[in-house]
SEZAMAR-938409 format. One record per residue (C-alpha): residue number from 1; x, y negated, z negated; chain. Coordinates in steps of 0.05 Angstrom, whole numbers, plus 5000, padded with zeros to 4 digits. Example, Ala and Ser with C-alpha at 12.3 -4.5 7.8 and 13.67 -1.06 7.14 Angstrom:
BEGIN
    i     u     v     w  ch
    1  5246  5090  4844   A
    2  5273  5021  4857   A
END
This chain:
BEGIN
    i     u     v     w  ch
    1  4957  1706  4404   A
    2  5016  1709  4355   A
    3  5035  1647  4314   A
    4  5096  1632  4358   A
    5  5053  1631  4421   A
    6  5002  1585  4386   A
    7  5057  1536  4368   A
    8  5083  1537  4440   A
    9  5013  1526  4468   A
   10  5003  1467  4421   A
   11  5069  1435  4441   A
   12  5051  1443  4515   A
   13  4984  1411  4503   A
   14  5015  1351  4469   A
   15  5065  1342  4526   A
   16  5010  1348  4578   A
   17  4966  1297  4542   A
   18  5025  1248  4536   A
   19  5041  1256  4610   A
   20  4968  1242  4630   A
   21  4965  1180  4586   A
   22  5030  1155  4615   A
   23  5005  1166  4687   A
   24  4941  1129  4672   A
   25  4980  1072  4641   A
   26  5026  1067  4701   A
   27  4966  1067  4748   A
   28  4933  1012  4707   A
   29  4996  0970  4708   A
   30  5003  0980  4783   A
   31  4932  0956  4794   A
   32  4945  0893  4753   A
   33  5011  0882  4789   A
   34  4979  0892  4858   A
   35  4926  0840  4846   A
   36  4972  0790  4812   A
   37  5026  0795  4866   A
   38  4976  0785  4923   A
   39  4942  0726  4890   A
   40  5007  0693  4867   A
   41  5042  0699  4934   A
   42  4986  0663  4970   A
   43  4997  0604  4924   A
   44  5070  0598  4945   A
   45  5058  0580  5018   A
   46  4992  0548  5033   A
   47  4971  0568  5103   A
   48  4929  0507  5117   A
   49  4989  0464  5098   A
   50  5033  0504  5145   A
   51  4982  0494  5200   A
   52  4982  0419  5189   A
   53  5058  0417  5189   A
   54  5062  0459  5253   A
   55  5013  0413  5288   A
   56  5057  0353  5276   A
   57  5125  0386  5290   A
   58  5160  0370  5354   A
   59  5185  0441  5366   A
   60  5201  0508  5332   A
   61  5268  0485  5304   A
   62  5235  0423  5275   A
   63  5182  0466  5241   A
   64  5236  0510  5210   A
   65  5274  0449  5186   A
   66  5212  0420  5153   A
   67  5193  0486  5121   A
   68  5261  0489  5087   A
   69  5269  0417  5065   A
   70  5251  0404  4992   A
   71  5221  0335  5005   A
   72  5167  0365  5050   A
   73  5137  0400  4989   A
   74  5108  0457  5029   A
   75  5153  0516  5013   A
   76  5144  0545  4943   A
   77  5153  0619  4955   A
   78  5201  0661  4913   A
   79  5198  0732  4937   A
   80  5257  0757  4897   A
   81  5236  0722  4834   A
   82  5301  0686  4820   A
   83  5268  0618  4808   A
   84  5290  0589  4874   A
   85  5248  0582  4937   A
   86  5266  0627  4996   A
   87  5289  0605  5065   A
   88  5235  0614  5118   A
   89  5257  0630  5189   A
   90  5218  0617  5253   A
   91  5218  0664  5312   A
   92  5182  0643  5375   A
   93  5149  0694  5421   A
   94  5101  0700  5480   A
   95  5098  0666  5548   A
   96  5052  0628  5595   A
   97  4986  0609  5561   A
   98  4995  0650  5498   A
   99  5052  0634  5450   A
  100  5067  0648  5377   A
  101  5112  0635  5318   A
  102  5131  0688  5267   A
  103  5151  0663  5198   A
  104  5198  0711  5161   A
  105  5247  0711  5103   A
  106  5308  0754  5088   A
  107  5304  0790  5021   A
  108  5373  0820  5029   A
  109  5423  0831  5084   A
  110  5380  0889  5109   A
  111  5308  0871  5087   A
  112  5263  0824  5126   A
  113  5192  0806  5107   A
  114  5143  0774  5155   A
  115  5102  0721  5118   A
  116  5054  0694  5170   A
  117  5043  0682  5244   A
  118  5018  0622  5283   A
  119  4987  0636  5351   A
  120  4971  0586  5406   A
  121  4925  0602  5465   A
  122  4916  0552  5521   A
  123  4849  0548  5556   A
  124  4846  0491  5606   A
  125  4859  0426  5570   A
  126  4847  0457  5501   A
  127  4889  0501  5456   A
  128  4867  0546  5399   A
  129  4914  0551  5340   A
  130  4908  0610  5293   A
  131  4949  0618  5229   A
  132  4947  0686  5196   A
  133  4978  0708  5131   A
  134  5010  0777  5129   A
  135  4956  0821  5098   A
  136  5006  0859  5055   A
  137  5021  0793  5020   A
  138  4958  0751  5025   A
  139  4906  0806  5027   A
  140  4853  0806  5081   A
  141  4817  0745  5109   A
  142  4873  0694  5105   A
  143  4863  0666  5175   A
  144  4855  0593  5195   A
  145  4835  0566  5263   A
  146  4828  0500  5299   A
  147  4824  0476  5371   A
  148  4858  0414  5399   A
  149  4865  0377  5464   A
  150  4934  0387  5493   A
  151  4951  0314  5477   A
  152  4924  0316  5406   A
  153  4980  0355  5374   A
  154  5054  0338  5382   A
  155  5075  0411  5383   A
  156  5031  0431  5442   A
  157  5073  0392  5491   A
  158  5132  0435  5471   A
  159  5098  0502  5462   A
  160  5069  0506  5532   A
  161  5129  0476  5568   A
  162  5181  0517  5604   A
  163  5236  0533  5553   A
  164  5273  0591  5521   A
  165  5239  0619  5460   A
  166  5270  0596  5395   A
  167  5299  0646  5346   A
  168  5328  0622  5280   A
  169  5404  0623  5280   A
  170  5407  0630  5205   A
  171  5419  0695  5168   A
  172  5421  0722  5097   A
  173  5462  0675  5053   A
  174  5481  0632  5112   A
  175  5434  0572  5113   A
  176  5437  0498  5135   A
  177  5458  0441  5088   A
  178  5388  0413  5081   A
  179  5368  0478  5046   A
  180  5432  0493  5010   A
  181  5418  0549  4960   A
  182  5346  0530  4952   A
  183  5311  0491  4897   A
  184  5271  0507  4836   A
  185  5201  0534  4846   A
  186  5144  0488  4823   A
  187  5088  0514  4779   A
  188  5025  0533  4818   A
  189  4982  0474  4796   A
  190  5035  0422  4815   A
  191  5045  0455  4882   A
  192  4971  0461  4897   A
  193  4960  0387  4880   A
  194  5018  0366  4925   A
  195  4995  0405  4987   A
  196  4923  0382  4979   A
  197  4943  0309  4979   A
  198  4997  0314  5033   A
  199  4969  0369  5079   A
  200  4893  0369  5074   A
  201  4885  0414  5135   A
  202  4814  0388  5147   A
  203  4815  0409  5220   A
  204  4830  0481  5202   A
  205  4773  0526  5182   A
  206  4771  0599  5160   A
  207  4779  0643  5222   A
  208  4732  0698  5243   A
  209  4782  0753  5228   A
  210  4794  0767  5302   A
  211  4859  0803  5316   A
  212  4916  0764  5348   A
  213  4923  0769  5424   A
  214  4999  0778  5419   A
  215  5036  0826  5375   A
  216  5088  0792  5333   A
  217  5159  0820  5343   A
  218  5165  0822  5267   A
  219  5098  0853  5250   A
  220  5130  0917  5225   A
  221  5181  0881  5181   A
  222  5158  0890  5110   A
  223  5202  0896  5049   A
  224  5193  0958  5006   A
  225  5152  0924  4952   A
  226  5104  0894  5004   A
  227  5090  0964  5032   A
  228  5071  0987  4962   A
  229  5018  0933  4952   A
  230  4992  0933  5024   A
  231  4916  0928  5031   A
  232  4895  0933  4958   A
  233  4828  0966  4945   A
  234  4768  0928  4920   A
  235  4777  0958  4851   A
  236  4849  0934  4850   A
  237  4829  0864  4873   A
  238  4778  0858  4817   A
  239  4819  0892  4763   A
  240  4852  0830  4736   A
  241  4785  0795  4730   A
  242  4756  0854  4692   A
  243  4814  0861  4644   A
  244  4826  0787  4635   A
  245  4901  0795  4646   A
  246  4938  0729  4652   A
  247  4980  0712  4713   A
  248  5051  0688  4704   A
  249  5078  0627  4740   A
  250  5133  0667  4774   A
  251  5142  0686  4846   A
  252  5121  0744  4888   A
  253  5162  0796  4850   A
  254  5135  0778  4781   A
  255  5073  0809  4751   A
  256  5033  0800  4687   A
  257  5064  0864  4659   A
  258  5135  0841  4672   A
  259  5176  0803  4621   A
  260  5246  0820  4640   A
  261  5252  0771  4698   A
  262  5283  0824  4742   A
  263  5275  0818  4816   A
  264  5231  0867  4853   A
  265  5273  0858  4916   A
  266  5343  0845  4890   A
  267  5379  0781  4875   A
  268  5404  0726  4920   A
  269  5374  0693  4980   A
END
């Protein structure tokens, strides 16, 4: 091999090595980001607290109003990482003895993300209530269940009555006065303390992981970032613990490797 070819081979080798190192670095950052995003998002909307609130709401519209009123202290999600909580919409679905609520938020004029579902199944004088977090946001196993007599929860009188299913009338950047443009997100510890004291959720226990009876009309609605982090592997879930990476106090779009404060979904509400 002549000297010129040796030099070329050396340069190619250096470029290849740099590319491999960069790929590994990106993969490592993505694993950290995946774990952090999943864990942080679950802290922004406590599912037991949502279940407690739903149980005491008079109807679907009342639940949506409470979810998006600052004084309720239950909504602390910030999917687009702009420091303000996001508006949560309620869509009712189902009929007869099986009904459900789908909780979603608009990330832009064209992006909708389903956050969780609440399913009600009537069996005689009892109703089972199942609240499930979207697995692409909460990971697997975020499922809470309880059973009530039909007179034990205010909402049940509405949910199994004859009525038109509720669908939120609010759209991207068009929200009611009680929400305005949102409010500042609390830090995780303050939020966790608030919901524990106000919404203990003692009647709701971890579910058995059974699949819902009804398919939510919004189950396929996932923003682009959520599809990227969907169903993290066990190695991704444990990566942060192994590396000791710290978790920021930001919203769903913020990871431990991000310092720019840029939104993963785009600005606005």
